[in-house]
C-alpha positions, 0 to 999 in steps of 0.5 A, spaced: 477 761 533 482 759 537 489 762 536 496 760 539 500 767 540 507 767 541 511 773 544 519 773 544 521 780 542 525 782 548 526 779 555 519 776 556 518 769 553 510 768 552 505 764 549 497 764 550 491 761 547 485 766 545 479 765 542 476 770 537 480 775 539 477 776 546 477 770 550 483 769 554 484 761 555 491 762 557 497 767 558 504 764 560 509 769 561 516 767 563 520 774 565 528 775 564 528 780 569 532 777 574 537 774 569 538 782 567 538 785 573 545 784 575 547 788 568 542 794 569 539 792 562 537 787 557 543 784 554 541 781 547 545 775 547 543 773 554 536 774 552 536 770 546 539 764 550 534 764 555 528 764 550 531 758 547 531 755 553 524 757 555 520 757 549 518 750 548 516 749 556 512 756 555 508 754 549 507 747 552 504 750 558 500 755 555 496 749 551 495 745 557 492 751 561 488 752 555 486 745 555 487 744 548 492 741 544 496 744 538 491 740 533 485 744 536 488 751 535 486 754 528 492 758 527 499 760 530 501 768 531 507 770 532 511 777 534 515 778 528 517 785 528 520 790 531 525 787 537 531 784 538 533 780 532 535 774 535 530 774 540 524 775 535 528 769 531 526 764 536 519 766 536 518 766 529 522 759 528 518 756 533 511 759 530 513 756 523 515 749 526 509 749 529 505 751 523 508 747 519 508 740 523 500 742 525 498 744 518 496 751 521 496 758 518 501 763 521 500 770 522 506 775 523 504 780 528 507 787 529 509 788 536 507 795 537 500 794 534 500 788 539 501 793 545 495 797 542 490 791 541 491 790 549 486 796 550 481 791 546 482 786 551 481 790 556 476 795 553 472 791 548 467 797 546 473 801 545 471 805 539 475 808 533 478 812 531 483 814 537 490 816 538 494 810 541 500 812 545 505 806 545 510 807 551 515 802 553 523 800 554 524 800 546 518 804 543 515 811 544 510 812 538 504 816 537 499 813 532 492 815 529 488 808 530 483 807 525 481 800 527 484 794 531 489 793 525 490 800 521 494 805 524 498 811 521 504 813 525 504 820 527 510 821 531 516 817 534 522 818 539 528 821 535 533 818 540 531 814 546 525 811 548 521 813 554 522 806 558 530 806 556 530 813 559 527 811 566 532 805 566 538 809 565 536 814 570 534 809 575 542 806 574 544 813 575 541 814 581 542 807 583 535 805 584 536 798 580 533 795 574 527 795 571 528 803 572 520 804 571 517 801 577 523 803 581 522 810 579 515 810 580 516 807 587 521 812 590 517 818 587 511 817 590 509 822 595 514 826 593 514 834 590 515 833 583 516 841 583 522 840 588 527 838 582 525 841 575 528 839 569 527 842 562 521 839 558 523 838 550 516 838 546 518 838 539 513 842 534 511 836 531 509 829 534 515 826 535 519 825 542 526 826 545 528 824 551 536 824 551 536 831 553 533 830 560 537 823 561 543 827 560 540 833 565 539 828 570 546 825 570 549 832 570 545 834 576 547 828 580 555 827 578 557 834 576 558 837 569 563 832 567 559 826 569 565 824 574 563 826 581 561 820 585 553 819 586 553 822 593 545 824 594 541 822 600 535 817 599 530 823 600 534 827 595 534 821 590 527 821 590 526 828 589 530 827 583 526 821 581 520 825 582 522 831 578 525 826 572 518 822 572 514 829 572 518 831 566 517 825 562 510 825 563 509 832 561 512 831 555 508 824 553 501 828 555 503 834 551 504 830 545 498 825 546 493 831 547 496 835 541 495 829 537 488 829 539 487 836 537 490 835 530 487 829 528 480 830 532 480 824 536 477 824 542 480 818 545 487 816 547 489 809 548 495 807 552 500 801 551 507 798 553 510 797 559 511 805 561 503 805 561 504 802 568 506 808 571 502 811 576 504 818 575 502 818 567 495 814 569 493 820 573 496 826 570 494 824 563 487 822 565 486 829 569 489 833 563 485 829 558 478 830 561 479 837 561 479 837 554 474 832 553 478 827 551 477 820 554 483 815 556 484 808 556 489 804 560 490 796 560 491 793 566 498 792 568 499 785 566 497 787 559 501 793 558 508 789 559 510 784 553 505 778 553 502 773 548 495 774 549 495 781 545 499 777 539 494 772 539 488 777 540 490 782 534 491 776 530 484 774 530 482 781 526 488 780 522 486 773 520 479 776 518 482 781 514 486 776 510 492 778 512 495 771 513 503 770 512 506 763 510 513 760 512 517 765 508 515 769 515 522 772 517 524 777 523 524 784 522 528 788 528 526 795 526 520 797 523 518 804 522 514 807 517 509 813 516 502 812 514 
């Protein structure tokens, strides 16, 4: 079964064709990083306009790379939640138009569930149940995944997402955008114990990152946050390393706590922050000590992509979870199972 997937939830325009939820025939991603870099973060209106300009050629290229036509695909899948509402609407509108014109079924996909499914693209034998940790610029959540398409929310961030905190701290340190890769790069090889920040680990399975973001700001620019940033490159690298270590410790602590509370012996990590080298190293080591297996997709499946959307649409289709032309964009979708 060939499924055309479309992803436009934030600042990547992507389309892919995937067969039976596993075989990726194409995966085209048009990034907007260069567009937003000057602003130090994603500007929603600019992102939406860029999606409008890119969506048709991206879909056209995905079909061409897959060696098929729209008539040859069996269904169209699209991210419908959560994300920037304008960005989502571009993808949903395109998907509905294609489905209507070609007479194909349409499936709405939860973006976060797509990030979880990225592990199945990389590890087809991943067994359930497992704890899924989704860490990105817009989301930081823990789930108990009972199958590829059934997930119970265990905890989420009460304020900033981890990726958002990385971006804001990188901006404070003048390291550029996107912040995650920049901090990972300058922190590599530095002693994370040289600059230590307090870890905030709630008793439940939620997360909080606003406190550490503020702590970095005060450390760099004083208690009134008005002092000019005057740190040397090594000093900035030490602050970045200390910040990164603290965030990773919080993520790892909650993920392992989730395993202890649910009895799951596997952790599958998804989202852009899953590319972080320190998170991969620390979680793998600490989880192994507790007899828990860890799974990280390759970086190309961690960032936003349509392959994960087309992939998860296959089990959704088999389960009868098919949408119709009333499908709409839902910018915020948080629920506890």
